[in-house]
NUTORBA-199094 format. One record per residue (C-alpha): residue number from 1; x, y, z. Coordinates in Angstrom, 3 decimals. Layout:
! NUTORBA-199094
<NUM; <X; Y; Z>>
...
! end
This chain:
! NUTORBA-199094
<1; <90.403; 79.491; 127.530>>
<2; <90.658; 75.889; 126.434>>
<3; <92.686; 75.466; 123.298>>
<4; <93.746; 79.079; 122.669>>
<5; <97.405; 78.524; 123.619>>
<6; <98.823; 77.057; 120.400>>
<7; <102.208; 75.779; 119.200>>
<8; <103.179; 79.140; 117.667>>
<9; <100.735; 81.724; 119.024>>
<10; <97.598; 82.395; 121.044>>
<11; <94.431; 82.202; 118.962>>
<12; <90.683; 81.866; 119.564>>
<13; <87.190; 83.075; 118.668>>
<14; <86.486; 86.513; 120.075>>
<15; <83.697; 86.523; 122.643>>
<16; <83.844; 82.728; 123.041>>
<17; <87.383; 81.555; 123.754>>
<18; <89.198; 84.902; 123.860>>
<19; <88.045; 88.230; 125.315>>
<20; <89.248; 91.292; 127.236>>
<21; <89.389; 89.492; 130.583>>
<22; <91.642; 86.768; 129.151>>
<23; <93.763; 89.375; 127.349>>
<24; <94.248; 91.279; 130.609>>
<25; <95.420; 88.083; 132.329>>
<26; <97.724; 87.262; 129.419>>
<27; <99.251; 90.745; 129.773>>
<28; <99.954; 90.132; 133.464>>
<29; <101.264; 86.615; 132.780>>
<30; <103.484; 87.833; 129.921>>
<31; <105.169; 90.399; 132.188>>
<32; <105.427; 87.853; 135.016>>
<33; <107.086; 85.284; 132.763>>
<34; <109.497; 87.566; 130.880>>
<35; <110.123; 90.217; 133.590>>
<36; <109.959; 92.659; 130.679>>
<37; <110.082; 96.427; 131.198>>
<38; <109.498; 97.685; 127.637>>
<39; <106.993; 95.974; 125.320>>
<40; <106.001; 96.982; 121.765>>
<41; <102.431; 96.145; 120.782>>
<42; <100.890; 96.255; 117.307>>
<43; <97.457; 95.165; 116.149>>
<44; <95.555; 94.326; 112.994>>
<45; <92.307; 95.804; 111.628>>
<46; <89.824; 93.422; 113.283>>
<47; <87.223; 95.431; 115.242>>
<48; <88.082; 93.572; 118.457>>
<49; <91.852; 94.092; 118.177>>
<50; <91.550; 97.560; 119.782>>
<51; <89.678; 96.373; 122.944>>
<52; <92.069; 93.411; 123.265>>
<53; <94.993; 95.837; 123.008>>
<54; <93.581; 98.021; 125.793>>
<55; <93.077; 94.959; 128.014>>
<56; <96.529; 93.462; 127.469>>
<57; <98.024; 96.931; 127.934>>
<58; <96.265; 97.239; 131.294>>
<59; <97.714; 93.890; 132.378>>
<60; <101.255; 94.805; 131.347>>
<61; <101.257; 98.268; 132.930>>
<62; <99.801; 96.826; 136.145>>
<63; <102.966; 94.719; 136.346>>
<64; <105.153; 97.790; 135.810>>
<65; <105.954; 97.277; 132.117>>
<66; <106.029; 100.260; 129.771>>
<67; <104.063; 99.798; 126.546>>
<68; <105.022; 101.262; 123.179>>
<69; <101.808; 101.416; 121.165>>
<70; <102.486; 100.854; 117.458>>
<71; <98.825; 101.226; 116.534>>
<72; <97.609; 99.273; 113.511>>
<73; <100.501; 97.707; 111.630>>
<74; <101.609; 94.538; 109.867>>
<75; <103.335; 91.746; 111.785>>
<76; <106.686; 92.417; 110.021>>
<77; <106.426; 96.040; 111.195>>
<78; <105.916; 94.924; 114.788>>
<79; <109.004; 92.684; 114.609>>
<80; <111.032; 95.557; 113.160>>
<81; <109.949; 97.886; 115.978>>
<82; <110.859; 95.272; 118.601>>
<83; <114.405; 95.033; 117.259>>
<84; <114.981; 98.663; 116.340>>
<85; <113.669; 100.124; 119.609>>
<86; <115.598; 97.656; 121.758>>
<87; <112.404; 96.472; 123.453>>
<88; <112.383; 93.578; 125.905>>
<89; <109.455; 91.950; 124.128>>
<90; <106.738; 92.338; 121.512>>
<91; <103.110; 91.377; 121.033>>
<92; <101.188; 91.479; 117.744>>
<93; <97.416; 91.231; 118.161>>
<94; <96.166; 89.280; 115.142>>
<95; <94.667; 85.994; 114.027>>
<96; <96.564; 86.152; 110.734>>
<97; <94.532; 84.543; 107.908>>
<98; <91.768; 83.182; 110.172>>
<99; <88.172; 84.397; 109.594>>
<100; <87.012; 87.693; 111.078>>
<101; <85.560; 86.264; 114.298>>
<102; <89.013; 85.029; 115.324>>
<103; <91.736; 86.957; 117.125>>
<104; <94.936; 86.238; 119.011>>
<105; <98.518; 87.217; 119.730>>
<106; <101.968; 86.526; 118.327>>
<107; <104.565; 86.848; 121.066>>
<108; <108.285; 87.593; 120.902>>
<109; <111.235; 88.262; 123.168>>
<110; <113.941; 90.884; 122.818>>
<111; <115.255; 91.159; 119.260>>
<112; <111.988; 89.739; 117.857>>
<113; <112.886; 86.181; 118.921>>
<114; <109.587; 84.256; 118.719>>
<115; <107.963; 82.649; 121.742>>
<116; <106.487; 79.256; 120.828>>
<117; <104.540; 76.684; 122.795>>
<118; <107.657; 75.055; 124.215>>
<119; <109.607; 78.284; 124.790>>
<120; <107.040; 80.243; 126.761>>
<121; <103.416; 79.981; 125.632>>
<122; <102.813; 76.922; 127.844>>
<123; <104.403; 78.765; 130.785>>
<124; <102.191; 81.805; 130.207>>
<125; <99.156; 79.503; 130.024>>
<126; <100.051; 77.983; 133.419>>
<127; <100.458; 81.418; 135.002>>
<128; <97.050; 82.475; 133.651>>
<129; <95.315; 79.257; 134.745>>
<130; <96.925; 79.158; 138.188>>
<131; <96.775; 82.962; 138.704>>
<132; <100.418; 82.955; 139.793>>
<133; <101.095; 86.515; 138.640>>
<134; <103.862; 88.579; 140.173>>
<135; <102.510; 91.163; 142.666>>
<136; <101.100; 94.331; 141.154>>
<137; <103.832; 96.957; 140.680>>
<138; <103.845; 99.970; 142.986>>
<139; <104.845; 102.046; 139.957>>
<140; <102.545; 101.272; 137.004>>
<141; <104.042; 101.241; 133.521>>
<142; <103.468; 103.997; 130.984>>
<143; <102.020; 103.953; 127.474>>
<144; <103.648; 105.844; 124.588>>
<145; <103.105; 105.836; 120.823>>
<146; <105.590; 105.175; 118.016>>
<147; <105.172; 105.623; 114.258>>
<148; <106.553; 102.271; 113.109>>
<149; <105.133; 102.567; 109.587>>
<150; <107.387; 105.439; 108.517>>
<151; <110.491; 103.838; 110.052>>
<152; <109.772; 100.405; 108.567>>
<153; <109.038; 101.742; 105.076>>
<154; <112.287; 103.733; 105.043>>
<155; <114.173; 100.620; 106.170>>
<156; <112.626; 98.333; 103.515>>
<157; <113.131; 100.806; 100.670>>
<158; <116.914; 100.645; 101.168>>
<159; <116.724; 97.245; 99.447>>
<160; <115.232; 98.689; 96.241>>
<161; <117.239; 98.548; 93.020>>
<162; <114.520; 98.685; 90.378>>
<163; <116.052; 99.636; 87.034>>
<164; <112.913; 100.757; 85.191>>
<165; <109.259; 101.426; 86.147>>
<166; <107.272; 98.303; 86.941>>
<167; <103.532; 98.016; 87.397>>
<168; <102.289; 95.303; 89.731>>
<169; <98.855; 94.213; 90.914>>
<170; <98.538; 93.721; 94.671>>
<171; <95.706; 91.936; 96.492>>
<172; <95.650; 93.411; 99.988>>
<173; <92.685; 91.297; 101.155>>
<174; <91.142; 94.215; 103.134>>
<175; <93.825; 93.627; 105.740>>
<176; <97.304; 94.629; 106.887>>
<177; <98.812; 94.228; 103.436>>
<178; <97.399; 97.738; 102.892>>
<179; <99.990; 99.002; 105.403>>
<180; <102.764; 96.592; 104.380>>
<181; <102.426; 97.748; 100.756>>
<182; <103.195; 101.334; 101.766>>
<183; <106.842; 100.277; 101.759>>
<184; <106.515; 99.702; 97.999>>
<185; <105.312; 103.250; 97.292>>
<186; <107.725; 105.040; 94.987>>
<187; <109.508; 101.779; 94.145>>
<188; <106.876; 100.236; 91.869>>
<189; <103.515; 101.366; 90.540>>
<190; <100.791; 99.518; 92.440>>
<191; <97.351; 98.683; 91.102>>
<192; <95.622; 97.724; 94.369>>
<193; <92.785; 95.300; 95.013>>
<194; <90.622; 95.160; 98.144>>
<195; <92.522; 98.063; 99.698>>
<196; <89.945; 99.193; 102.278>>
<197; <90.524; 97.869; 105.799>>
<198; <87.722; 95.508; 106.822>>
<199; <88.264; 92.882; 109.503>>
<200; <85.240; 90.900; 108.288>>
<201; <87.131; 90.018; 105.038>>
<202; <84.208; 90.788; 102.695>>
<203; <85.922; 89.643; 99.479>>
<204; <87.843; 86.509; 100.437>>
<205; <89.848; 85.035; 103.291>>
<206; <93.307; 86.569; 103.531>>
<207; <95.250; 83.417; 102.760>>
<208; <97.408; 83.183; 99.609>>
<209; <97.948; 79.449; 100.247>>
<210; <94.304; 78.920; 99.320>>
<211; <94.419; 79.121; 95.516>>
<212; <90.718; 80.079; 95.406>>
<213; <91.612; 83.425; 97.001>>
<214; <94.013; 84.203; 94.136>>
<215; <91.465; 83.985; 91.316>>
<216; <90.530; 87.683; 91.343>>
<217; <94.207; 88.670; 91.198>>
<218; <94.873; 86.197; 88.385>>
<219; <91.933; 87.607; 86.431>>
<220; <93.202; 91.176; 86.901>>
<221; <96.678; 90.276; 85.653>>
<222; <95.327; 88.432; 82.616>>
<223; <93.190; 91.417; 81.659>>
<224; <95.960; 94.020; 81.975>>
<225; <99.689; 94.488; 81.658>>
<226; <101.587; 93.829; 84.871>>
<227; <105.112; 92.686; 85.721>>
<228; <103.644; 90.352; 88.354>>
<229; <101.096; 90.150; 91.150>>
<230; <101.415; 89.831; 94.922>>
<231; <98.835; 88.700; 97.506>>
<232; <99.253; 89.298; 101.249>>
<233; <97.730; 87.300; 104.084>>
<234; <95.810; 88.854; 106.997>>
<235; <98.726; 90.222; 109.027>>
<236; <101.022; 90.502; 105.965>>
<237; <103.772; 88.193; 107.199>>
<238; <103.143; 85.970; 104.147>>
<239; <102.931; 86.807; 100.469>>
<240; <102.086; 84.829; 97.350>>
<241; <103.163; 85.682; 93.798>>
<242; <101.477; 85.500; 90.384>>
<243; <103.532; 85.794; 87.171>>
<244; <102.792; 88.195; 84.303>>
<245; <100.606; 85.528; 82.632>>
<246; <98.398; 85.174; 85.687>>
<247; <99.889; 81.836; 86.752>>
<248; <100.605; 81.039; 90.414>>
<249; <104.308; 80.839; 91.228>>
<250; <105.146; 78.186; 93.838>>
<251; <106.553; 79.806; 96.950>>
<252; <109.713; 77.676; 96.984>>
<253; <110.461; 78.907; 93.451>>
<254; <110.405; 82.465; 94.836>>
<255; <112.793; 81.367; 97.604>>
<256; <115.229; 80.122; 94.950>>
<257; <114.842; 83.256; 92.822>>
<258; <115.465; 85.646; 95.731>>
<259; <118.390; 83.516; 96.944>>
<260; <119.960; 83.659; 93.487>>
<261; <119.826; 87.452; 93.522>>
<262; <121.001; 87.912; 97.118>>
<263; <124.016; 85.677; 96.463>>
<264; <125.233; 88.005; 93.703>>
<265; <125.871; 90.593; 96.442>>
<266; <126.844; 88.465; 99.439>>
<267; <127.719; 84.808; 99.975>>
<268; <126.433; 83.043; 103.042>>
<269; <123.901; 80.655; 104.546>>
<270; <120.376; 80.474; 103.152>>
<271; <117.711; 78.268; 104.724>>
<272; <114.818; 76.514; 103.018>>
<273; <112.175; 74.350; 104.646>>
<274; <112.314; 70.602; 104.054>>
<275; <109.206; 70.612; 101.843>>
<276; <110.983; 72.750; 99.243>>
<277; <112.004; 71.521; 95.797>>
<278; <115.436; 70.004; 95.207>>
<279; <115.904; 72.996; 92.886>>
<280; <116.118; 75.423; 95.838>>
<281; <119.181; 73.706; 97.290>>
<282; <120.709; 73.401; 93.811>>
<283; <120.249; 77.099; 93.017>>
<284; <121.811; 78.160; 96.331>>
<285; <124.748; 75.803; 95.697>>
<286; <125.234; 76.909; 92.094>>
<287; <125.376; 80.557; 93.151>>
<288; <128.015; 80.109; 95.831>>
<289; <125.731; 80.042; 98.853>>
<290; <125.502; 77.536; 101.675>>
<291; <122.101; 75.810; 101.565>>
<292; <120.727; 74.588; 104.885>>
<293; <117.502; 72.693; 105.475>>
<294; <115.121; 73.635; 108.283>>
<295; <112.090; 71.982; 109.766>>
<296; <108.726; 73.650; 109.167>>
<297; <107.685; 76.532; 111.420>>
<298; <108.795; 80.132; 111.848>>
<299; <110.196; 79.620; 115.354>>
<300; <112.571; 76.865; 114.146>>
<301; <113.681; 78.732; 111.026>>
<302; <114.345; 81.977; 112.904>>
<303; <116.370; 80.166; 115.558>>
<304; <118.495; 78.375; 112.959>>
<305; <118.981; 81.598; 111.015>>
<306; <120.313; 83.341; 114.118>>
<307; <122.603; 80.449; 115.011>>
<308; <124.108; 80.501; 111.499>>
<309; <123.836; 84.240; 110.763>>
<310; <121.834; 83.304; 107.660>>
<311; <121.148; 86.053; 105.136>>
<312; <117.734; 84.823; 104.033>>
<313; <115.244; 81.976; 104.370>>
<314; <112.067; 80.954; 102.595>>
<315; <109.239; 78.688; 103.617>>
<316; <106.792; 76.871; 101.331>>
<317; <103.930; 78.663; 103.101>>
<318; <105.031; 82.079; 101.789>>
<319; <107.047; 83.315; 104.769>>
<320; <110.242; 85.063; 103.615>>
<321; <112.777; 85.855; 106.332>>
<322; <115.540; 88.455; 106.131>>
<323; <118.531; 88.920; 108.405>>
<324; <118.048; 92.650; 107.802>>
<325; <114.634; 92.511; 109.465>>
<326; <115.964; 90.891; 112.641>>
<327; <115.788; 87.404; 111.100>>
<328; <112.008; 87.748; 110.721>>
<329; <109.501; 87.977; 107.888>>
<330; <109.204; 90.960; 105.575>>
<331; <106.717; 90.489; 102.761>>
<332; <107.462; 93.894; 101.262>>
<333; <111.184; 93.043; 101.161>>
<334; <110.294; 89.879; 99.241>>
<335; <108.181; 91.886; 96.762>>
<336; <110.997; 94.421; 96.284>>
<337; <113.485; 91.586; 95.713>>
<338; <111.294; 90.154; 92.950>>
<339; <110.836; 93.634; 91.434>>
<340; <114.615; 94.157; 91.491>>
<341; <115.209; 90.815; 89.769>>
<342; <112.589; 91.328; 87.034>>
<343; <113.820; 94.845; 86.254>>
<344; <117.514; 93.881; 86.192>>
<345; <117.031; 90.793; 84.014>>
<346; <114.610; 92.435; 81.568>>
<347; <112.900; 89.030; 81.411>>
<348; <109.335; 88.306; 82.550>>
<349; <108.885; 86.468; 85.837>>
<350; <107.648; 83.306; 84.067>>
<351; <110.927; 83.098; 82.104>>
<352; <113.007; 83.617; 85.245>>
<353; <111.162; 80.798; 87.035>>
<354; <111.268; 78.342; 84.099>>
<355; <114.880; 77.088; 84.624>>
<356; <114.247; 76.660; 88.361>>
<357; <111.039; 74.678; 87.830>>
<358; <112.954; 71.488; 87.059>>
<359; <110.925; 68.871; 88.908>>
<360; <107.333; 67.843; 89.509>>
<361; <105.783; 68.436; 92.931>>
<362; <102.621; 66.948; 94.418>>
<363; <101.773; 69.989; 96.521>>
<364; <100.816; 69.439; 100.148>>
<365; <98.205; 66.672; 100.517>>
<366; <96.401; 66.272; 103.855>>
<367; <94.904; 62.996; 105.054>>
<368; <92.900; 62.299; 108.203>>
<369; <94.292; 59.331; 110.119>>
<370; <93.469; 57.599; 113.389>>
<371; <97.046; 57.376; 114.648>>
<372; <99.796; 59.515; 113.106>>
<373; <102.595; 57.645; 114.918>>
<374; <101.490; 54.300; 113.461>>
<375; <101.426; 55.741; 109.921>>
<376; <104.908; 57.238; 110.297>>
<377; <106.256; 53.899; 111.589>>
<378; <104.764; 52.016; 108.620>>
<379; <106.380; 54.472; 106.195>>
<380; <109.771; 54.250; 107.934>>
<381; <109.722; 50.460; 107.616>>
<382; <108.548; 50.394; 104.009>>
<383; <110.971; 53.025; 102.706>>
<384; <114.060; 52.174; 104.762>>
<385; <116.173; 51.655; 101.631>>
<386; <116.307; 55.417; 100.897>>
<387; <118.187; 58.237; 102.645>>
<388; <116.029; 58.927; 105.687>>
<389; <115.899; 62.256; 107.529>>
<390; <113.789; 62.684; 110.655>>
<391; <114.179; 66.447; 111.072>>
<392; <110.412; 66.976; 110.918>>
<393; <108.285; 63.863; 110.496>>
<394; <109.870; 61.466; 108.010>>
<395; <111.711; 62.491; 104.828>>
<396; <113.092; 59.852; 102.458>>
<397; <115.235; 60.633; 99.414>>
<398; <115.879; 58.428; 96.387>>
<399; <117.785; 59.164; 93.187>>
<400; <114.687; 60.214; 91.233>>
<401; <112.166; 61.231; 93.899>>
<402; <111.672; 62.163; 97.559>>
<403; <108.855; 62.618; 100.029>>
<404; <108.182; 64.160; 103.420>>
<405; <105.350; 63.119; 105.708>>
<406; <104.601; 65.179; 108.826>>
<407; <101.933; 65.042; 111.488>>
<408; <99.869; 68.178; 112.091>>
<409; <100.489; 69.942; 115.426>>
<410; <96.799; 70.503; 116.059>>
<411; <94.735; 67.915; 114.157>>
<412; <94.802; 64.142; 113.441>>
<413; <96.231; 64.878; 110.005>>
<414; <99.205; 63.635; 108.017>>
<415; <100.704; 66.108; 105.530>>
<416; <102.443; 64.669; 102.458>>
<417; <104.825; 66.525; 100.126>>
<418; <106.488; 64.647; 97.274>>
<419; <108.647; 65.531; 94.271>>
<420; <110.058; 63.550; 91.339>>
<421; <112.123; 64.066; 88.210>>
<422; <109.180; 63.198; 85.940>>
<423; <105.446; 63.843; 86.171>>
<424; <104.609; 60.153; 85.735>>
<425; <106.895; 59.101; 88.594>>
<426; <105.518; 61.852; 90.843>>
<427; <101.935; 60.731; 90.224>>
<428; <102.806; 57.056; 90.682>>
<429; <104.626; 57.619; 93.984>>
<430; <102.039; 60.134; 95.201>>
<431; <99.238; 57.602; 94.711>>
<432; <101.312; 54.852; 96.361>>
<433; <101.987; 57.024; 99.437>>
<434; <98.375; 58.182; 99.724>>
<435; <97.199; 54.573; 99.562>>
<436; <99.514; 53.602; 102.449>>
<437; <98.601; 56.663; 104.544>>
<438; <94.814; 56.285; 104.127>>
<439; <94.688; 52.495; 104.332>>
! end
């Protein structure tokens, strides 16, 4: 079990670090920790997700918790079911974009509030390791089924306002994007790619952050006529976008574009993660919204959204969060928003992004270091003449450029993001920072 209890979820290699016995114990520990009586459980298409479901279900019902079986579904669907059904908790069995031999669980409380390492996963780990489960219930819990797909699709489609027929190409990566994309049916015409469920990921890993995985979608768009392209990750809680020319659209640019549109209907708070372009904050401001910066990580963003009743949030990793989906991700809502915008403007996506793409970004650059704390201290001392923010790692802003450096939660890595007003300045400062970090 070593190492499967992570900062945001439970994840391991099936048959080595995670199996049915561990899943059964996690089920018991989950019910012991939360005292939950009604739990919704969804799962992805990996061949071992079904046996893990049965094991975790056995653990929960042994403790007296009733299970609502959602069957195979996307992670956004599982969050929606948690909130809509008034469950005490939710579990999604998935390893997201990890390779096929991996599996795991994303955990949430009532209302789809995520459980992270510090808000419950460590406690569940202790209960499992120490076998301090509550006594077995005299009245075992029951198992019932619920068709979340139909309910979720109907909910998402309420957002649609597409003014004329659009054709889009969608890379479903042989995974739960196949189900998530059902919400788009009847809203846009979909030309699907890799739309047969296969938990071994025969075509490419289901990770739109890896630009290599987008090449097939880019090729398709360049050889046809599409309004844009979308690529889902393994459990479909993230989505990447390709414009009508086959070019990758940075995920913070999509945050700004969706924010711009949402703010025409309702003013309010919109969150963006601290790695996002200056342009995101500017667009929210210019359109009458209240921009608020969040640290990286879905648990932090969702908490801050709830505290501020935020309408929407976007993360540089392709997570798009909607108040209307219980402050959680909905990739199909993000796709519908982009379809709405393109159809209403009668401009191609590339033209809509052009005025937002005002600055020059380095992209996220990872560096292996011996001691992350030492590196962060060196940077704080060297760049103490700028505006420093320590929300997540170290961010420093100057008039013409800014950077953020964060330590990885799981590896001896430093992650650098940097942006400047000119390409030359971005490259100069990027190289300067990399030299300091890797020295």
